[in-house]
N, CA, C, O and the ligand as a Tripos MOL2 file, in Angstrom:
@<TRIPOS>MOLECULE
protein
  281   279    71     0     0
PROTEIN
NO_CHARGES

@<TRIPOS>ATOM
      1 N          86.7630  212.8940  141.8090 N.3       1 MET1
      2 CA         86.5440  211.5580  141.2530 C.3       1 MET1
      3 C          87.6620  210.6190  141.7040 C.2       1 MET1
      4 O          88.8230  211.0210  141.7900 O.2       1 MET1
      5 N          87.3070  209.3760  141.9910 N.am      2 PRO2
      6 CA         88.3670  208.4240  142.3410 C.3       2 PRO2
      7 C          89.2720  208.1750  141.1480 C.2       2 PRO2
      8 O          88.8310  208.2180  139.9990 O.2       2 PRO2
      9 N          90.5270  207.9170  141.4270 N.am      3 SER3
     10 CA         91.4910  207.7710  140.3350 C.3       3 SER3
     11 C          91.3650  206.4260  139.6370 C.2       3 SER3
     12 O          91.7930  206.2670  138.4930 O.2       3 SER3
     13 N          90.7730  205.4560  140.3320 N.am      4 ARG4
     14 CA         90.6530  204.1730  139.6540 C.3       4 ARG4
     15 C          89.2790  203.5780  139.9070 C.2       4 ARG4
     16 O          88.7060  203.7040  140.9890 O.2       4 ARG4
     17 N          88.7770  202.9310  138.8820 N.am      5 PHE5
     18 CA         87.4940  202.2430  139.0030 C.3       5 PHE5
     19 C          87.7800  200.7580  139.0360 C.2       5 PHE5
     20 O          87.9510  200.1060  138.0060 O.2       5 PHE5
     21 N          87.8260  200.2560  140.2260 N.am      6 ASN6
     22 CA         88.1940  198.8690  140.3930 C.3       6 ASN6
     23 C          86.9980  198.1150  140.9480 C.2       6 ASN6
     24 O          86.8680  197.9410  142.1600 O.2       6 ASN6
     25 N          86.1380  197.6740  140.0640 N.am      7 LEU7
     26 CA         84.9520  196.9470  140.5090 C.3       7 LEU7
     27 C          85.2930  195.4750  140.6900 C.2       7 LEU7
     28 O          85.4510  194.7240  139.7270 O.2       7 LEU7
     29 N          85.4000  195.0960  141.9370 N.am      8 PHE8
     30 CA         85.7020  193.6970  142.2070 C.3       8 PHE8
     31 C          84.4690  192.8520  141.9050 C.2       8 PHE8
     32 O          83.3670  193.2010  142.3290 O.2       8 PHE8
     33 N          84.6360  191.7470  141.1810 N.am      9 PRO9
     34 CA         83.4690  190.9190  140.8160 C.3       9 PRO9
     35 C          82.9790  190.0510  141.9720 C.2       9 PRO9
     36 O          83.2050  188.8420  142.0000 O.2       9 PRO9
     37 N          82.3030  190.6960  142.9250 N.am     10 PHE10
     38 CA         81.7240  189.9220  144.0180 C.3      10 PHE10
     39 C          80.6400  189.0010  143.4690 C.2      10 PHE10
     40 O          79.9090  189.3670  142.5490 O.2      10 PHE10
     41 N          80.5430  187.8110  144.0370 N.am     11 ALA11
     42 CA         79.5270  186.8580  143.5910 C.3      11 ALA11
     43 C          78.9720  186.1000  144.7920 C.2      11 ALA11
     44 O          79.6870  185.8020  145.7490 O.2      11 ALA11
     45 N          77.6860  185.7990  144.7150 N.am     12 VAL12
     46 CA         77.0360  185.0450  145.7880 C.3      12 VAL12
     47 C          77.7450  183.7020  145.9700 C.2      12 VAL12
     48 O          78.0320  183.0010  144.9990 O.2      12 VAL12
     49 N          78.0180  183.3610  147.2090 N.am     13 GLY13
     50 CA         78.6560  182.0810  147.5040 C.3      13 GLY13
     51 C          80.1310  182.2250  147.8440 C.2      13 GLY13
     52 O          80.7180  181.3370  148.4620 O.2      13 GLY13
     53 N          80.7330  183.3440  147.4420 N.am     14 GLN14
     54 CA         82.1320  183.5650  147.7970 C.3      14 GLN14
     55 C          82.2490  183.7640  149.3040 C.2      14 GLN14
     56 O          81.3210  184.2510  149.9490 O.2      14 GLN14
     57 N          83.3790  183.3890  149.8480 N.am     15 VAL15
     58 CA         83.6890  183.7160  151.2400 C.3      15 VAL15
     59 C          84.7950  184.7620  151.2150 C.2      15 VAL15
     60 O          85.8600  184.5390  150.6390 O.2      15 VAL15
     61 N          84.5360  185.8980  151.8420 N.am     16 LEU16
     62 CA         85.4930  186.9930  151.8500 C.3      16 LEU16
     63 C          86.2630  186.9870  153.1610 C.2      16 LEU16
     64 O          85.6800  186.8630  154.2380 O.2      16 LEU16
     65 N          87.5690  187.1200  153.0570 N.am     17 VAL17
     66 CA         88.4040  187.2650  154.2470 C.3      17 VAL17
     67 C          88.7430  188.7430  154.3580 C.2      17 VAL17
     68 O          89.3450  189.3260  153.4560 O.2      17 VAL17
     69 N          88.3490  189.3400  155.4750 N.am     18 LEU18
     70 CA         88.5500  190.7800  155.6540 C.3      18 LEU18
     71 C          89.7120  191.0680  156.5920 C.2      18 LEU18
     72 O          90.1000  190.2380  157.4140 O.2      18 LEU18
     73 N          90.2550  192.2770  156.4410 N.am     19 LYS19
     74 CA         91.3910  192.6820  157.2820 C.3      19 LYS19
     75 C          90.9660  192.8370  158.7240 C.2      19 LYS19
     76 O          91.7380  192.5940  159.6520 O.2      19 LYS19
     77 N          89.6870  193.2600  158.8990 N.am     20 LYS20
     78 CA         89.2050  193.5340  160.2400 C.3      20 LYS20
     79 C          88.3390  192.3820  160.7230 C.2      20 LYS20
     80 O          87.4660  191.9020  160.0010 O.2      20 LYS20
     81 N          88.5860  191.9460  161.9440 N.am     21 LYS21
     82 CA         87.8040  190.8440  162.4870 C.3      21 LYS21
     83 C          86.4690  191.3470  163.0290 C.2      21 LYS21
     84 O          86.3670  192.4550  163.5550 O.2      21 LYS21
     85 N          85.4520  190.5030  162.8860 N.am     22 HIS22
     86 CA         84.1610  190.7750  163.5100 C.3      22 HIS22
     87 C          84.3270  190.5600  165.0220 C.2      22 HIS22
     88 O          85.1880  189.7860  165.4390 O.2      22 HIS22
     89 N          83.5100  191.2360  165.8480 N.am     23 PRO23
     90 CA         83.6080  191.0280  167.3000 C.3      23 PRO23
     91 C          83.5330  189.5600  167.7190 C.2      23 PRO23
     92 O          84.0490  189.1970  168.7760 O.2      23 PRO23
     93 N          82.9090  188.7250  166.9220 N.am     24 CYS24
     94 CA         82.8080  187.3080  167.2760 C.3      24 CYS24
     95 C          84.1240  186.5690  167.0470 C.2      24 CYS24
     96 O          84.2650  185.4180  167.4610 O.2      24 CYS24
     97 N          85.0860  187.2170  166.3930 N.am     25 GLY25
     98 CA         86.3930  186.5930  166.2090 C.3      25 GLY25
     99 C          86.6400  186.0850  164.8000 C.2      25 GLY25
    100 O          87.7660  185.7360  164.4490 O.2      25 GLY25
    101 N          85.5830  186.0440  163.9910 N.am     26 SER26
    102 CA         85.7390  185.5530  162.6260 C.3      26 SER26
    103 C          86.0920  186.7100  161.6940 C.2      26 SER26
    104 O          85.6340  187.8360  161.8870 O.2      26 SER26
    105 N          86.9080  186.4220  160.6850 N.am     27 ASP27
    106 CA         87.2120  187.4550  159.6910 C.3      27 ASP27
    107 C          86.6560  187.0470  158.3280 C.2      27 ASP27
    108 O          87.0520  187.5870  157.2950 O.2      27 ASP27
    109 N          85.7310  186.0860  158.3440 N.am     28 ARG28
    110 CA         85.1840  185.5790  157.0810 C.3      28 ARG28
    111 C          83.6940  185.8650  156.9510 C.2      28 ARG28
    112 O          82.9180  185.7020  157.8930 O.2      28 ARG28
    113 N          83.3320  186.2890  155.7680 N.am     29 TRP29
    114 CA         81.9350  186.6170  155.4800 C.3      29 TRP29
    115 C          81.5120  185.9320  154.1840 C.2      29 TRP29
    116 O          82.2540  185.9420  153.2020 O.2      29 TRP29
    117 N          80.3380  185.3460  154.1820 N.am     30 ARG30
    118 CA         79.8330  184.7050  152.9660 C.3      30 ARG30
    119 C          78.9050  185.6630  152.2370 C.2      30 ARG30
    120 O          77.9920  186.2320  152.8360 O.2      30 ARG30
    121 N          79.1410  185.8360  150.9520 N.am     31 VAL31
    122 CA         78.3450  186.7610  150.1560 C.3      31 VAL31
    123 C          76.9640  186.1730  149.8930 C.2      31 VAL31
    124 O          76.8390  185.0460  149.4150 O.2      31 VAL31
    125 N          75.9310  186.9490  150.2100 N.am     32 GLU32
    126 CA         74.5550  186.4910  150.0410 C.3      32 GLU32
    127 C          73.7970  187.3020  148.9970 C.2      32 GLU32
    128 O          72.8670  186.8070  148.3600 O.2      32 GLU32
    129 N          74.2070  188.5500  148.8340 N.am     33 ARG33
    130 CA         73.4670  189.4420  147.9490 C.3      33 ARG33
    131 C          74.4530  190.4050  147.3100 C.2      33 ARG33
    132 O          75.3080  190.9750  147.9880 O.2      33 ARG33
    133 N          74.3300  190.5780  146.0170 N.am     34 VAL34
    134 CA         75.2750  191.4400  145.3010 C.3      34 VAL34
    135 C          74.5230  192.5200  144.5440 C.2      34 VAL34
    136 O          73.5480  192.2380  143.8480 O.2      34 VAL34
    137 N          74.9690  193.7270  144.6820 N.am     35 GLY35
    138 CA         74.3740  194.8550  143.9630 C.3      35 GLY35
    139 C          75.2570  196.0600  144.1680 C.2      35 GLY35
    140 O          76.4810  195.9320  144.1970 O.2      35 GLY35
    141 N          74.6630  197.2230  144.3110 N.am     36 ALA36
    142 CA         75.4480  198.4150  144.6350 C.3      36 ALA36
    143 C          76.0940  198.2250  146.0020 C.2      36 ALA36
    144 O          77.2110  198.6820  146.2430 O.2      36 ALA36
    145 N          75.3780  197.5450  146.8930 N.am     37 ASP37
    146 CA         75.9250  197.1550  148.1850 C.3      37 ASP37
    147 C          75.9800  195.6370  148.2420 C.2      37 ASP37
    148 O          75.2510  194.9430  147.5330 O.2      37 ASP37
    149 N          76.8600  195.1380  149.1020 N.am     38 ILE38
    150 CA         77.0680  193.6970  149.1830 C.3      38 ILE38
    151 C          76.5620  193.1960  150.5320 C.2      38 ILE38
    152 O          77.0300  193.6390  151.5810 O.2      38 ILE38
    153 N          75.6170  192.2810  150.5000 N.am     39 GLY39
    154 CA         75.0910  191.6890  151.7290 C.3      39 GLY39
    155 C          75.8640  190.4270  152.0650 C.2      39 GLY39
    156 O          75.9910  189.5210  151.2420 O.2      39 GLY39
    157 N          76.3860  190.3800  153.3030 N.am     40 CYS40
    158 CA         77.1980  189.2440  153.7090 C.3      40 CYS40
    159 C          76.7240  188.6910  155.0400 C.2      40 CYS40
    160 O          76.1620  189.4080  155.8680 O.2      40 CYS40
    161 N          76.9620  187.3930  155.2300 N.am     41 ILE41
    162 CA         76.6870  186.7560  156.5100 C.3      41 ILE41
    163 C          78.0240  186.3660  157.1370 C.2      41 ILE41
    164 O          78.8620  185.7260  156.5020 O.2      41 ILE41
    165 N          78.2070  186.7660  158.4000 N.am     42 CYS42
    166 CA         79.4240  186.4020  159.1210 C.3      42 CYS42
    167 C          79.4630  184.8860  159.2900 C.2      42 CYS42
    168 O          78.5030  184.2750  159.7590 O.2      42 CYS42
    169 N          80.5880  184.2930  158.8980 N.am     43 VAL43
    170 CA         80.7180  182.8370  158.9960 C.3      43 VAL43
    171 C          80.7520  182.4020  160.4620 C.2      43 VAL43
    172 O          80.3390  181.2920  160.7960 O.2      43 VAL43
    173 N          81.2450  183.2820  161.3290 N.am     44 GLY44
    174 CA         81.3880  182.9380  162.7430 C.3      44 GLY44
    175 C          80.0780  182.9520  163.5060 C.2      44 GLY44
    176 O          79.8110  182.0520  164.3020 O.2      44 GLY44
    177 N          79.2460  183.9810  163.2670 N.am     45 CYS45
    178 CA         78.0610  184.1360  164.1230 C.3      45 CYS45
    179 C          76.7720  184.3360  163.3310 C.2      45 CYS45
    180 O          75.7250  184.5980  163.9220 O.2      45 CYS45
    181 N          76.8290  184.2170  161.9990 N.am     46 SER46
    182 CA         75.6560  184.3240  161.1300 C.3      46 SER46
    183 C          75.0040  185.7050  161.1550 C.2      46 SER46
    184 O          73.8480  185.8570  160.7620 O.2      46 SER46
    185 N          75.7440  186.7020  161.6130 N.am     47 HIS47
    186 CA         75.2390  188.0710  161.6010 C.3      47 HIS47
    187 C          75.1960  188.5700  160.1580 C.2      47 HIS47
    188 O          76.1690  188.4280  159.4180 O.2      47 HIS47
    189 N          74.0560  189.1600  159.7590 N.am     48 PHE48
    190 CA         73.9360  189.6830  158.3990 C.3      48 PHE48
    191 C          74.3030  191.1590  158.3830 C.2      48 PHE48
    192 O          73.8470  191.9320  159.2250 O.2      48 PHE48
    193 N          75.1210  191.5370  157.4270 N.am     49 HIS49
    194 CA         75.5560  192.9290  157.3410 C.3      49 HIS49
    195 C          75.6220  193.3280  155.8740 C.2      49 HIS49
    196 O          76.0550  192.5520  155.0220 O.2      49 HIS49
    197 N          75.1860  194.5520  155.5960 N.am     50 VAL50
    198 CA         75.2810  195.0680  154.2260 C.3      50 VAL50
    199 C          76.4320  196.0660  154.1690 C.2      50 VAL50
    200 O          76.4510  197.0560  154.9010 O.2      50 VAL50
    201 N          77.3800  195.7920  153.2960 N.am     51 TRP51
    202 CA         78.5450  196.6490  153.1500 C.3      51 TRP51
    203 C          78.4200  197.4890  151.8880 C.2      51 TRP51
    204 O          78.0320  196.9820  150.8350 O.2      51 TRP51
    205 N          78.7450  198.7660  151.9920 N.am     52 PRO52
    206 CA         78.9190  199.5250  150.7650 C.3      52 PRO52
    207 C          80.0800  198.8930  149.9850 C.2      52 PRO52
    208 O          81.1220  198.5740  150.5580 O.2      52 PRO52
    209 N          79.8890  198.7180  148.6880 N.am     53 ARG53
    210 CA         80.8720  198.0160  147.8740 C.3      53 ARG53
    211 C          82.2990  198.5470  148.0660 C.2      53 ARG53
    212 O          83.2520  197.7760  148.1850 O.2      53 ARG53
    213 N          82.4230  199.8670  148.0940 N.am     54 ARG54
    214 CA         83.7540  200.4650  148.1750 C.3      54 ARG54
    215 C          84.4390  200.1290  149.5090 C.2      54 ARG54
    216 O          85.6360  199.8490  149.5650 O.2      54 ARG54
    217 N          83.6410  200.1680  150.5670 N.am     55 GLN55
    218 CA         84.1870  199.8730  151.8940 C.3      55 GLN55
    219 C          84.6500  198.4200  151.9700 C.2      55 GLN55
    220 O          85.6810  198.1050  152.5650 O.2      55 GLN55
    221 N          83.8680  197.5550  151.3560 N.am     56 LEU56
    222 CA         84.2060  196.1400  151.3690 C.3      56 LEU56
    223 C          85.4800  195.8810  150.5650 C.2      56 LEU56
    224 O          86.3220  195.0830  150.9770 O.2      56 LEU56
    225 N          85.6230  196.5410  149.4380 N.am     57 GLU57
    226 CA         86.8320  196.3740  148.6120 C.3      57 GLU57
    227 C          88.0680  196.7950  149.3890 C.2      57 GLU57
    228 O          89.1320  196.1900  149.2620 O.2      57 GLU57
    229 N          87.9170  197.8430  150.1980 N.am     58 LYS58
    230 CA         89.0640  198.3340  150.9720 C.3      58 LYS58
    231 C          89.4330  197.3710  152.0830 C.2      58 LYS58
    232 O          90.6050  197.2230  152.4300 O.2      58 LYS58
    233 N          88.4120  196.7100  152.6430 N.am     59 ALA59
    234 CA         88.6460  195.8290  153.7930 C.3      59 ALA59
    235 C          89.0430  194.4270  153.3590 C.2      59 ALA59
    236 O          89.4080  193.5950  154.1890 O.2      59 ALA59
    237 N          88.9720  194.1680  152.0710 N.am     60 LEU60
    238 CA         89.1610  192.8110  151.5570 C.3      60 LEU60
    239 C          90.6150  192.3490  151.6280 C.2      60 LEU60
    240 O          91.5210  193.0630  151.1980 O.2      60 LEU60
    241 N          90.8270  191.1670  152.1670 N.am     61 LYS61
    242 CA         92.1740  190.6000  152.2370 C.3      61 LYS61
    243 C          92.3140  189.4170  151.2860 C.2      61 LYS61
    244 O          93.3390  189.2480  150.6250 O.2      61 LYS61
    245 N          91.2670  188.6060  151.2320 N.am     62 ASP62
    246 CA         91.3400  187.4020  150.4020 C.3      62 ASP62
    247 C          89.9190  186.9720  150.0370 C.2      62 ASP62
    248 O          88.9580  187.3070  150.7300 O.2      62 ASP62
    249 N          89.8060  186.2420  148.9640 N.am     63 VAL63
    250 CA         88.5120  185.7270  148.5310 C.3      63 VAL63
    251 C          88.6270  184.2360  148.3090 C.2      63 VAL63
    252 O          89.5270  183.7660  147.6130 O.2      63 VAL63
    253 N          87.7170  183.5000  148.9010 N.am     64 ILE64
    254 CA         87.6720  182.0520  148.6940 C.3      64 ILE64
    255 C          86.4960  181.7710  147.7700 C.2      64 ILE64
    256 O          85.3370  181.9530  148.1440 O.2      64 ILE64
    257 N          86.8080  181.3290  146.5700 N.am     65 GLU65
    258 CA         85.7530  181.0730  145.6010 C.3      65 GLU65
    259 C          84.9770  179.8220  146.0020 C.2      65 GLU65
    260 O          85.5480  178.8800  146.5530 O.2      65 GLU65
    261 N          83.6690  179.8160  145.7230 N.am     66 PRO66
    262 CA         82.9030  178.6090  146.0440 C.3      66 PRO66
    263 C          83.4210  177.4470  145.2100 C.2      66 PRO66
    264 O          83.7720  177.6150  144.0420 O.2      66 PRO66
    265 N          83.4640  176.2820  145.8120 N.am     67 SER67
    266 CA         83.9660  175.1230  145.0740 C.3      67 SER67
    267 C          82.9630  174.7620  143.9900 C.2      67 SER67
    268 O          81.7540  174.7210  144.2190 O.2      67 SER67
    269 N          83.4930  174.5060  142.8200 N.am     68 LEU68
    270 CA         82.6260  174.2120  141.6920 C.3      68 LEU68
    271 C          82.0520  172.8110  141.8190 C.2      68 LEU68
    272 O          82.7350  171.8840  142.2540 O.2      68 LEU68
    273 N          80.7850  172.6680  141.4310 N.am     69 PRO69
    274 CA         80.2050  171.3120  141.4700 C.3      69 PRO69
    275 C          80.9490  170.3990  140.5000 C.2      69 PRO69
    276 O          81.2160  170.7830  139.3620 O.2      69 PRO69
    277 N          81.2740  169.2220  140.9400 N.am     70 SER70
    278 CA         82.0670  168.3280  140.0950 C.3      70 SER70
    279 C          81.2010  167.4840  139.1810 C.2      70 SER70
    280 O          81.7200  166.6790  138.4080 O.2      70 SER70
    281 ZN         80.5280  187.4970  163.5660 Zn       71 ZN71
@<TRIPOS>BOND
     1     1     2 1
     2     2     3 1
     3     3     4 2
     4     3     5 am
     5     5     6 1
     6     6     7 1
     7     7     8 2
     8     7     9 am
     9     9    10 1
    10    10    11 1
    11    11    12 2
    12    11    13 am
    13    13    14 1
    14    14    15 1
    15    15    16 2
    16    15    17 am
    17    17    18 1
    18    18    19 1
    19    19    20 2
    20    19    21 am
    21    21    22 1
    22    22    23 1
    23    23    24 2
    24    23    25 am
    25    25    26 1
    26    26    27 1
    27    27    28 2
    28    27    29 am
    29    29    30 1
    30    30    31 1
    31    31    32 2
    32    31    33 am
    33    33    34 1
    34    34    35 1
    35    35    36 2
    36    35    37 am
    37    37    38 1
    38    38    39 1
    39    39    40 2
    40    39    41 am
    41    41    42 1
    42    42    43 1
    43    43    44 2
    44    43    45 am
    45    45    46 1
    46    46    47 1
    47    47    48 2
    48    47    49 am
    49    49    50 1
    50    50    51 1
    51    51    52 2
    52    51    53 am
    53    53    54 1
    54    54    55 1
    55    55    56 2
    56    55    57 am
    57    57    58 1
    58    58    59 1
    59    59    60 2
    60    59    61 am
    61    61    62 1
    62    62    63 1
    63    63    64 2
    64    63    65 am
    65    65    66 1
    66    66    67 1
    67    67    68 2
    68    67    69 am
    69    69    70 1
    70    70    71 1
    71    71    72 2
    72    71    73 am
    73    73    74 1
    74    74    75 1
    75    75    76 2
    76    75    77 am
    77    77    78 1
    78    78    79 1
    79    79    80 2
    80    79    81 am
    81    81    82 1
    82    82    83 1
    83    83    84 2
    84    83    85 am
    85    85    86 1
    86    86    87 1
    87    87    88 2
    88    87    89 am
    89    89    90 1
    90    90    91 1
    91    91    92 2
    92    91    93 am
    93    93    94 1
    94    94    95 1
    95    95    96 2
    96    95    97 am
    97    97    98 1
    98    98    99 1
    99    99   100 2
   100    99   101 am
   101   101   102 1
   102   102   103 1
   103   103   104 2
   104   103   105 am
   105   105   106 1
   106   106   107 1
   107   107   108 2
   108   107   109 am
   109   109   110 1
   110   110   111 1
   111   111   112 2
   112   111   113 am
   113   113   114 1
   114   114   115 1
   115   115   116 2
   116   115   117 am
   117   117   118 1
   118   118   119 1
   119   119   120 2
   120   119   121 am
   121   121   122 1
   122   122   123 1
   123   123   124 2
   124   123   125 am
   125   125   126 1
   126   126   127 1
   127   127   128 2
   128   127   129 am
   129   129   130 1
   130   130   131 1
   131   131   132 2
   132   131   133 am
   133   133   134 1
   134   134   135 1
   135   135   136 2
   136   135   137 am
   137   137   138 1
   138   138   139 1
   139   139   140 2
   140   139   141 am
   141   141   142 1
   142   142   143 1
   143   143   144 2
   144   143   145 am
   145   145   146 1
   146   146   147 1
   147   147   148 2
   148   147   149 am
   149   149   150 1
   150   150   151 1
   151   151   152 2
   152   151   153 am
   153   153   154 1
   154   154   155 1
   155   155   156 2
   156   155   157 am
   157   157   158 1
   158   158   159 1
   159   159   160 2
   160   159   161 am
   161   161   162 1
   162   162   163 1
   163   163   164 2
   164   163   165 am
   165   165   166 1
   166   166   167 1
   167   167   168 2
   168   167   169 am
   169   169   170 1
   170   170   171 1
   171   171   172 2
   172   171   173 am
   173   173   174 1
   174   174   175 1
   175   175   176 2
   176   175   177 am
   177   177   178 1
   178   178   179 1
   179   179   180 2
   180   179   181 am
   181   181   182 1
   182   182   183 1
   183   183   184 2
   184   183   185 am
   185   185   186 1
   186   186   187 1
   187   187   188 2
   188   187   189 am
   189   189   190 1
   190   190   191 1
   191   191   192 2
   192   191   193 am
   193   193   194 1
   194   194   195 1
   195   195   196 2
   196   195   197 am
   197   197   198 1
   198   198   199 1
   199   199   200 2
   200   199   201 am
   201   201   202 1
   202   202   203 1
   203   203   204 2
   204   203   205 am
   205   205   206 1
   206   206   207 1
   207   207   208 2
   208   207   209 am
   209   209   210 1
   210   210   211 1
   211   211   212 2
   212   211   213 am
   213   213   214 1
   214   214   215 1
   215   215   216 2
   216   215   217 am
   217   217   218 1
   218   218   219 1
   219   219   220 2
   220   219   221 am
   221   221   222 1
   222   222   223 1
   223   223   224 2
   224   223   225 am
   225   225   226 1
   226   226   227 1
   227   227   228 2
   228   227   229 am
   229   229   230 1
   230   230   231 1
   231   231   232 2
   232   231   233 am
   233   233   234 1
   234   234   235 1
   235   235   236 2
   236   235   237 am
   237   237   238 1
   238   238   239 1
   239   239   240 2
   240   239   241 am
   241   241   242 1
   242   242   243 1
   243   243   244 2
   244   243   245 am
   245   245   246 1
   246   246   247 1
   247   247   248 2
   248   247   249 am
   249   249   250 1
   250   250   251 1
   251   251   252 2
   252   251   253 am
   253   253   254 1
   254   254   255 1
   255   255   256 2
   256   255   257 am
   257   257   258 1
   258   258   259 1
   259   259   260 2
   260   259   261 am
   261   261   262 1
   262   262   263 1
   263   263   264 2
   264   263   265 am
   265   265   266 1
   266   266   267 1
   267   267   268 2
   268   267   269 am
   269   269   270 1
   270   270   271 1
   271   271   272 2
   272   271   273 am
   273   273   274 1
   274   274   275 1
   275   275   276 2
   276   275   277 am
   277   277   278 1
   278   278   279 1
   279   279   280 2
@<TRIPOS>SUBSTRUCTURE
     1 MET1         2 RESIDUE 1 A MET
     2 PRO2         6 RESIDUE 1 A PRO
     3 SER3        10 RESIDUE 1 A SER
     4 ARG4        14 RESIDUE 1 A ARG
     5 PHE5        18 RESIDUE 1 A PHE
     6 ASN6        22 RESIDUE 1 A ASN
     7 LEU7        26 RESIDUE 1 A LEU
     8 PHE8        30 RESIDUE 1 A PHE
     9 PRO9        34 RESIDUE 1 A PRO
    10 PHE10       38 RESIDUE 1 A PHE
    11 ALA11       42 RESIDUE 1 A ALA
    12 VAL12       46 RESIDUE 1 A VAL
    13 GLY13       50 RESIDUE 1 A GLY
    14 GLN14       54 RESIDUE 1 A GLN
    15 VAL15       58 RESIDUE 1 A VAL
    16 LEU16       62 RESIDUE 1 A LEU
    17 VAL17       66 RESIDUE 1 A VAL
    18 LEU18       70 RESIDUE 1 A LEU
    19 LYS19       74 RESIDUE 1 A LYS
    20 LYS20       78 RESIDUE 1 A LYS
    21 LYS21       82 RESIDUE 1 A LYS
    22 HIS22       86 RESIDUE 1 A HIS
    23 PRO23       90 RESIDUE 1 A PRO
    24 CYS24       94 RESIDUE 1 A CYS
    25 GLY25       98 RESIDUE 1 A GLY
    26 SER26      102 RESIDUE 1 A SER
    27 ASP27      106 RESIDUE 1 A ASP
    28 ARG28      110 RESIDUE 1 A ARG
    29 TRP29      114 RESIDUE 1 A TRP
    30 ARG30      118 RESIDUE 1 A ARG
    31 VAL31      122 RESIDUE 1 A VAL
    32 GLU32      126 RESIDUE 1 A GLU
    33 ARG33      130 RESIDUE 1 A ARG
    34 VAL34      134 RESIDUE 1 A VAL
    35 GLY35      138 RESIDUE 1 A GLY
    36 ALA36      142 RESIDUE 1 A ALA
    37 ASP37      146 RESIDUE 1 A ASP
    38 ILE38      150 RESIDUE 1 A ILE
    39 GLY39      154 RESIDUE 1 A GLY
    40 CYS40      158 RESIDUE 1 A CYS
    41 ILE41      162 RESIDUE 1 A ILE
    42 CYS42      166 RESIDUE 1 A CYS
    43 VAL43      170 RESIDUE 1 A VAL
    44 GLY44      174 RESIDUE 1 A GLY
    45 CYS45      178 RESIDUE 1 A CYS
    46 SER46      182 RESIDUE 1 A SER
    47 HIS47      186 RESIDUE 1 A HIS
    48 PHE48      190 RESIDUE 1 A PHE
    49 HIS49      194 RESIDUE 1 A HIS
    50 VAL50      198 RESIDUE 1 A VAL
    51 TRP51      202 RESIDUE 1 A TRP
    52 PRO52      206 RESIDUE 1 A PRO
    53 ARG53      210 RESIDUE 1 A ARG
    54 ARG54      214 RESIDUE 1 A ARG
    55 GLN55      218 RESIDUE 1 A GLN
    56 LEU56      222 RESIDUE 1 A LEU
    57 GLU57      226 RESIDUE 1 A GLU
    58 LYS58      230 RESIDUE 1 A LYS
    59 ALA59      234 RESIDUE 1 A ALA
    60 LEU60      238 RESIDUE 1 A LEU
    61 LYS61      242 RESIDUE 1 A LYS
    62 ASP62      246 RESIDUE 1 A ASP
    63 VAL63      250 RESIDUE 1 A VAL
    64 ILE64      254 RESIDUE 1 A ILE
    65 GLU65      258 RESIDUE 1 A GLU
    66 PRO66      262 RESIDUE 1 A PRO
    67 SER67      266 RESIDUE 1 A SER
    68 LEU68      270 RESIDUE 1 A LEU
    69 PRO69      274 RESIDUE 1 A PRO
    70 SER70      278 RESIDUE 1 A SER
    71 ZN71       281 GROUP 0 **** ****
């Protein structure tokens, strides 16, 4: 069993900055779908990719929250 249960609150609209760059050169992904796996679109090339939640948490460097409607 993993020693810690750290469920990061991923939410649609967030932009995730990952440690690893996509081949297109962008390290940012926009969250499109949230569940057991997280569906993201690469900000650089619009490539859609589904990440296992745990893998995404490990690769995560920063999160840019969507700007709130004023
Ligand atoms: Zn890309």
